[in-house]
BASE-561276 format. One record per residue (C-alpha): residue number from 1; x, y, z. Coordinates in steps of 0.25 Angstrom, whole numbers, plus 2048, in hexadecimal, padded with zeros to 3 digits. Layout:
N
SITE   i  xx  yy  zz
SITE NUM   X   Y   Z
...
//
This chain:
427
SITE   i  xx  yy  zz
SITE   1 877 832 9C0
SITE   2 87F 833 9B4
SITE   3 87D 824 9B0
SITE   4 86E 826 9B2
SITE   5 86E 832 9A9
SITE   6 876 82B 99F
SITE   7 86D 81F 99E
SITE   8 861 828 99D
SITE   9 867 82F 991
SITE  10 86B 822 98A
SITE  11 85D 81C 98C
SITE  12 857 829 986
SITE  13 860 828 97A
SITE  14 85D 819 978
SITE  15 84E 81D 979
SITE  16 850 828 96E
SITE  17 857 81F 965
SITE  18 84C 814 966
SITE  19 842 81E 963
SITE  20 849 823 957
SITE  21 84B 815 952
SITE  22 83C 812 953
SITE  23 839 81F 94C
SITE  24 842 81C 940
SITE  25 83C 80E 93F
SITE  26 82E 814 93F
SITE  27 831 81E 934
SITE  28 838 814 92B
SITE  29 82C 80A 92C
SITE  30 822 815 928
SITE  31 82A 819 91C
SITE  32 82B 80A 917
SITE  33 81C 809 919
SITE  34 819 816 910
SITE  35 822 810 905
SITE  36 81B 803 906
SITE  37 80D 809 904
SITE  38 811 811 8F7
SITE  39 810 806 8EB
SITE  40 81A 806 8E0
SITE  41 816 807 8D1
SITE  42 81D 806 8C4
SITE  43 81D 812 8BC
SITE  44 821 817 8AE
SITE  45 824 825 8A9
SITE  46 81C 82A 89D
SITE  47 826 82C 891
SITE  48 826 831 883
SITE  49 828 827 879
SITE  50 823 820 86C
SITE  51 81A 814 86A
SITE  52 818 80D 85D
SITE  53 811 801 858
SITE  54 819 7F9 84D
SITE  55 812 7EE 845
SITE  56 81C 7E4 83F
SITE  57 817 7DC 833
SITE  58 81C 7D3 828
SITE  59 819 7D7 81A
SITE  60 81B 7D2 80C
SITE  61 820 7D8 7FF
SITE  62 817 7D8 7F3
SITE  63 81A 7DD 7E5
SITE  64 814 7EA 7E2
SITE  65 80D 7E4 7D6
SITE  66 80D 7D6 7CF
SITE  67 809 7D5 7C1
SITE  68 806 7C9 7B8
SITE  69 80A 7CC 7AA
SITE  70 800 7C7 7A0
SITE  71 801 7C9 791
SITE  72 7F4 7CF 78A
SITE  73 7F5 7C5 77F
SITE  74 7F7 7B6 77E
SITE  75 803 7B1 777
SITE  76 810 7A8 777
SITE  77 81B 7AD 780
SITE  78 826 7B2 776
SITE  79 830 7B7 780
SITE  80 830 7BA 78F
SITE  81 83A 7C3 794
SITE  82 83A 7C2 7A3
SITE  83 83A 7B8 7AE
SITE  84 838 7B8 7BD
SITE  85 840 7C1 7C5
SITE  86 842 7CB 7B9
SITE  87 840 7DA 7BC
SITE  88 838 7E0 7B1
SITE  89 834 7EF 7AE
SITE  90 827 7F4 7AA
SITE  91 825 7F2 79B
SITE  92 82F 7E8 79A
SITE  93 82C 7DD 78F
SITE  94 82A 7D0 797
SITE  95 826 7C7 78C
SITE  96 821 7C6 77D
SITE  97 816 7BD 778
SITE  98 814 7B7 76A
SITE  99 806 7B9 764
SITE 100 806 7B6 755
SITE 101 7F7 7BA 754
SITE 102 7FA 7C8 758
SITE 103 804 7CA 74D
SITE 104 7F9 7C6 743
SITE 105 7EF 7CF 749
SITE 106 7F8 7DB 749
SITE 107 7FB 7D9 73A
SITE 108 7EC 7D8 738
SITE 109 7E9 7E5 73F
SITE 110 7F4 7EC 738
SITE 111 7EE 7E7 72A
SITE 112 7E0 7EC 72F
SITE 113 7E5 7F9 733
SITE 114 7EC 7FB 725
SITE 115 7DF 7F7 71F
SITE 116 7D7 801 726
SITE 117 7E0 80C 722
SITE 118 7DE 808 714
SITE 119 7CF 809 716
SITE 120 7D0 817 71C
SITE 121 7D9 81B 710
SITE 122 7CE 815 706
SITE 123 7C3 81C 70E
SITE 124 7CA 829 70D
SITE 125 7CC 828 6FE
SITE 126 7BD 825 6FD
SITE 127 7B9 831 705
SITE 128 7C2 83A 6FC
SITE 129 7BC 834 6EF
SITE 130 7AD 835 6F5
SITE 131 7B0 844 6F9
SITE 132 7B6 847 6EB
SITE 133 7AA 841 6E4
SITE 134 7A0 848 6ED
SITE 135 7A7 855 6EA
SITE 136 7A6 853 6DB
SITE 137 797 84F 6DC
SITE 138 794 85A 6E6
SITE 139 79A 865 6DD
SITE 140 793 85F 6D0
SITE 141 785 860 6D8
SITE 142 788 86E 6DC
SITE 143 78B 873 6CE
SITE 144 77F 86C 6C8
SITE 145 776 873 6D3
SITE 146 77C 880 6D0
SITE 147 77A 87F 6C1
SITE 148 76C 87B 6C3
SITE 149 769 886 6CC
SITE 150 76F 890 6C2
SITE 151 768 88A 6B6
SITE 152 75C 883 6BA
SITE 153 758 877 6B1
SITE 154 766 876 6AB
SITE 155 769 869 6B4
SITE 156 75F 85F 6B6
SITE 157 75A 85C 6C4
SITE 158 75E 84D 6C3
SITE 159 76C 851 6C0
SITE 160 76C 85A 6CC
SITE 161 766 84F 6D5
SITE 162 771 845 6D0
SITE 163 77C 84F 6D3
SITE 164 777 851 6E1
SITE 165 775 843 6E4
SITE 166 783 83F 6DF
SITE 167 788 84A 6E9
SITE 168 781 845 6F5
SITE 169 785 837 6F1
SITE 170 794 83B 6F1
SITE 171 793 841 6FE
SITE 172 78D 835 704
SITE 173 799 82D 6FE
SITE 174 7A2 837 705
SITE 175 79C 834 712
SITE 176 79C 825 710
SITE 177 7AB 826 70C
SITE 178 7AE 82E 719
SITE 179 7A6 823 721
SITE 180 7AE 818 71B
SITE 181 7BB 820 71E
SITE 182 7B6 821 72D
SITE 183 7B3 812 72D
SITE 184 7C1 80F 728
SITE 185 7C8 818 732
SITE 186 7C0 811 73D
SITE 187 7C4 803 738
SITE 188 7D2 808 738
SITE 189 7D1 80C 746
SITE 190 7CC 7FF 74A
SITE 191 7D7 7F8 742
SITE 192 7E1 801 749
SITE 193 7DB 7FD 757
SITE 194 7DB 7EE 754
SITE 195 7EA 7F0 74F
SITE 196 7ED 7F7 75D
SITE 197 7E6 7EC 764
SITE 198 7EE 7E1 75D
SITE 199 7FB 7E8 75E
SITE 200 7F8 7EA 76D
SITE 201 7F6 7DB 76F
SITE 202 803 7D8 767
SITE 203 80A 7E2 771
SITE 204 805 7DA 77C
SITE 205 80E 7CE 778
SITE 206 819 7D6 77E
SITE 207 816 7D5 78D
SITE 208 81D 7E0 796
SITE 209 81E 7E2 7A5
SITE 210 813 7EB 7AA
SITE 211 81B 7EE 7B7
SITE 212 829 7EE 7BB
SITE 213 82D 7E3 7C4
SITE 214 832 7D5 7C6
SITE 215 82D 7C8 7BE
SITE 216 829 7BF 7CA
SITE 217 824 7B4 7C1
SITE 218 824 7AF 7B2
SITE 219 818 7A7 7AD
SITE 220 81C 7A5 79E
SITE 221 827 7A0 795
SITE 222 82B 7A2 786
SITE 223 821 79B 77D
SITE 224 816 79A 787
SITE 225 807 79E 783
SITE 226 803 7AA 78B
SITE 227 7F5 7AE 78D
SITE 228 7F1 7BC 78D
SITE 229 7EC 7C2 79A
SITE 230 7E0 7C9 794
SITE 231 7D6 7C6 79F
SITE 232 7D8 7C7 7AE
SITE 233 7D0 7BA 7B0
SITE 234 7DA 7B2 7A8
SITE 235 7E3 7A9 7B0
SITE 236 7EF 7AA 7A6
SITE 237 7FD 7AB 7AB
SITE 238 805 7B8 7A9
SITE 239 812 7B8 7A3
SITE 240 81A 7BE 7AF
SITE 241 817 7C4 7BD
SITE 242 81D 7D1 7C0
SITE 243 81F 7D6 7CE
SITE 244 821 7E5 7D1
SITE 245 82C 7E3 7DC
SITE 246 833 7F0 7DB
SITE 247 828 7F5 7E4
SITE 248 822 7EC 7EF
SITE 249 816 7EB 7F8
SITE 250 819 7E7 806
SITE 251 80C 7E1 80C
SITE 252 80B 7E1 81B
SITE 253 7FE 7DB 822
SITE 254 7FA 7E5 82D
SITE 255 7F2 7DE 838
SITE 256 7E4 7E3 83A
SITE 257 7E6 7EA 847
SITE 258 7F1 7F3 841
SITE 259 7EA 7F7 835
SITE 260 7E5 804 83B
SITE 261 7F4 808 83C
SITE 262 7F8 806 82D
SITE 263 7F8 813 825
SITE 264 7FE 815 817
SITE 265 80C 81C 818
SITE 266 80F 815 825
SITE 267 81E 810 826
SITE 268 822 802 82A
SITE 269 830 7FC 82B
SITE 270 832 7F0 821
SITE 271 83D 7E5 823
SITE 272 840 7DB 818
SITE 273 848 7D0 81F
SITE 274 84A 7C8 812
SITE 275 853 7D4 80C
SITE 276 857 7DA 819
SITE 277 850 7E7 816
SITE 278 848 7F1 81E
SITE 279 841 7FE 819
SITE 280 835 807 81D
SITE 281 828 805 815
SITE 282 81B 80D 814
SITE 283 80D 808 814
SITE 284 807 80C 806
SITE 285 7FA 804 806
SITE 286 7F2 7FA 80E
SITE 287 7E5 7F2 80B
SITE 288 7DC 7F8 815
SITE 289 7D6 7EB 816
SITE 290 7D9 7E0 821
SITE 291 7DA 7D2 81C
SITE 292 7CF 7C9 822
SITE 293 7D8 7BD 824
SITE 294 7E5 7C3 829
SITE 295 7DF 7D0 82F
SITE 296 7EA 7D8 829
SITE 297 7EB 7E4 820
SITE 298 7F5 7E4 814
SITE 299 7FE 7F0 814
SITE 300 808 7F3 809
SITE 301 815 7FA 809
SITE 302 81B 7FE 7FB
SITE 303 82A 7FA 7FB
SITE 304 834 7FE 7F0
SITE 305 83C 7F2 7EB
SITE 306 843 7F7 7DF
SITE 307 84F 7EE 7E2
SITE 308 846 7E2 7E3
SITE 309 84D 7DE 7F0
SITE 310 83F 7DB 7F6
SITE 311 838 7CF 7EF
SITE 312 829 7CF 7F0
SITE 313 824 7C5 7FA
SITE 314 82F 7C8 804
SITE 315 82B 7CB 812
SITE 316 82E 7D7 81B
SITE 317 82C 7DB 829
SITE 318 826 7E8 82C
SITE 319 824 7F2 838
SITE 320 818 7FB 837
SITE 321 816 806 841
SITE 322 807 806 845
SITE 323 806 811 84F
SITE 324 810 81A 857
SITE 325 812 826 860
SITE 326 81E 82E 862
SITE 327 822 836 86F
SITE 328 816 832 876
SITE 329 814 830 885
SITE 330 815 822 888
SITE 331 813 819 895
SITE 332 813 80A 897
SITE 333 806 803 893
SITE 334 806 7FE 8A2
SITE 335 803 80C 8A6
SITE 336 7F5 80C 8A0
SITE 337 7E9 808 8A8
SITE 338 7DB 808 8A2
SITE 339 7D1 80D 8AD
SITE 340 7C3 80A 8AF
SITE 341 7BE 814 8A4
SITE 342 7C7 80D 89A
SITE 343 7D1 819 89A
SITE 344 7E0 818 89A
SITE 345 7E7 81D 8A6
SITE 346 7F5 81D 8AC
SITE 347 7F9 81E 8BB
SITE 348 802 82A 8BC
SITE 349 80C 82E 8C8
SITE 350 80D 83C 8CC
SITE 351 81A 842 8D2
SITE 352 816 83C 8E0
SITE 353 814 82E 8DA
SITE 354 805 82E 8DC
SITE 355 7FC 827 8D2
SITE 356 7F3 82F 8C9
SITE 357 7EA 827 8BF
SITE 358 7E9 82F 8B2
SITE 359 7E2 82D 8A5
SITE 360 7EA 82D 898
SITE 361 7E8 82C 889
SITE 362 7F0 820 882
SITE 363 7F5 821 874
SITE 364 7FD 816 86D
SITE 365 800 80A 876
SITE 366 80B 800 874
SITE 367 80E 7F3 87C
SITE 368 815 7FA 887
SITE 369 813 809 885
SITE 370 807 812 883
SITE 371 806 820 87D
SITE 372 7FF 82A 887
SITE 373 7F9 835 87F
SITE 374 7F3 83C 88B
SITE 375 7F2 83D 89A
SITE 376 801 83A 89C
SITE 377 80E 842 89B
SITE 378 81C 83E 899
SITE 379 823 83B 8A6
SITE 380 816 836 8AD
SITE 381 818 82A 8B6
SITE 382 80E 81F 8B4
SITE 383 80B 812 8BB
SITE 384 80D 805 8B3
SITE 385 807 7F8 8B7
SITE 386 7FE 7F5 8C3
SITE 387 7F6 803 8C3
SITE 388 7EA 7FC 8CA
SITE 389 7F2 7FC 8D7
SITE 390 7F3 80B 8D8
SITE 391 7E9 816 8DB
SITE 392 7E7 824 8D7
SITE 393 7F0 82D 8E0
SITE 394 7F8 821 8E6
SITE 395 807 823 8E8
SITE 396 810 819 8E2
SITE 397 81F 816 8E2
SITE 398 823 817 8D3
SITE 399 82C 80D 8CD
SITE 400 831 812 8BF
SITE 401 831 809 8B4
SITE 402 839 80B 8A7
SITE 403 830 80A 89B
SITE 404 833 80D 88C
SITE 405 82D 81A 886
SITE 406 82B 814 878
SITE 407 826 807 872
SITE 408 825 801 865
SITE 409 81A 7F6 864
SITE 410 81D 7EB 85A
SITE 411 811 7E4 854
SITE 412 814 7D8 84C
SITE 413 80B 7D4 840
SITE 414 814 7C9 83B
SITE 415 823 7CA 837
SITE 416 82B 7C1 82E
SITE 417 838 7BC 833
SITE 418 840 7B6 827
SITE 419 84B 7B1 830
SITE 420 842 7A9 839
SITE 421 83B 7A3 82C
SITE 422 848 79F 826
SITE 423 84D 799 833
SITE 424 840 792 835
SITE 425 841 78C 827
SITE 426 84F 788 82A
SITE 427 84B 77F 835
//
């Protein structure tokens, strides 16, 4: 009996054990099935960051002004005081011309001026003489008329008429003398103007620098015949060419697609590799015109160059910030999906990892990140990539991807690499 009871209890225990094992295997299989039905998805967290677009361009330095210095008169070069590379100041004497004819003309005008002064003096004396004679004749005529009025018949009428005629004639002579004096004065003014004109021409034989700068070329030597630059259509050579190099223009060709982002006052970083110098410049002007052939707009930056360390013609590499946002909500560009109504959307996960399709407003976009101006908050989780596989309300298993919060997009419009050019030339 005891053995039979023992075997019954052992059989019951084995049955319970078998049933328990079967139950455990069933639960494990169910859990694995549920996990397999929940798809995984890569997600990124919306963060606060900066996005900026930077355009890199090659520019070239140009003189602020270039002036060809012509003399206003023709003559022989008596002396030239400068040569290429000389630094000159405004008003400095560059050259002196020899024009013998002008000396004679100056002497002639001086003589004419003295002659007109003598004419004025003579005319003044004639006016005084005529006025004195008129005074005497007028007084005589008045006395005779008074005597005739007092004692009628005492003085013959013929004598009274002669006295009155002489009075009137002397008055006319006074007027004529004054007119001669006015003519002499006008003649003197004309002679004075002619004298000033010739002396001005003589002063033009001394050629001075119209601006401060550097002599970048010299066209004349001592003894050469120099033609006066009196007509803009003349193809005469200047004496020297002066470049205003203490202030330079850095000209940068901005591509057509980036023209809307260019504004006066915008800052750009400038790197001059030839002299190993970097600085920040400011856009001061642009042509507001896109070149038909190059499809670029010339943009200028004024650069102080008082030490003349930058030579006109040098190249510079520049970086211009076209557009930027600071402390904006950013997500990877992969998170954006364009729906059937051509609206930007993102697939957002809630706290229970269920998908919700949400419309958003997109601002500035880079190559990797996009600014979200509305519809999304910092910390929201969004799906990145393969969004077409997921449905509204579907549960997913998130796989968090590490993504940057900020991005600087480099757009190249052409750069100058002096080292590469040097190495290429050496080969």
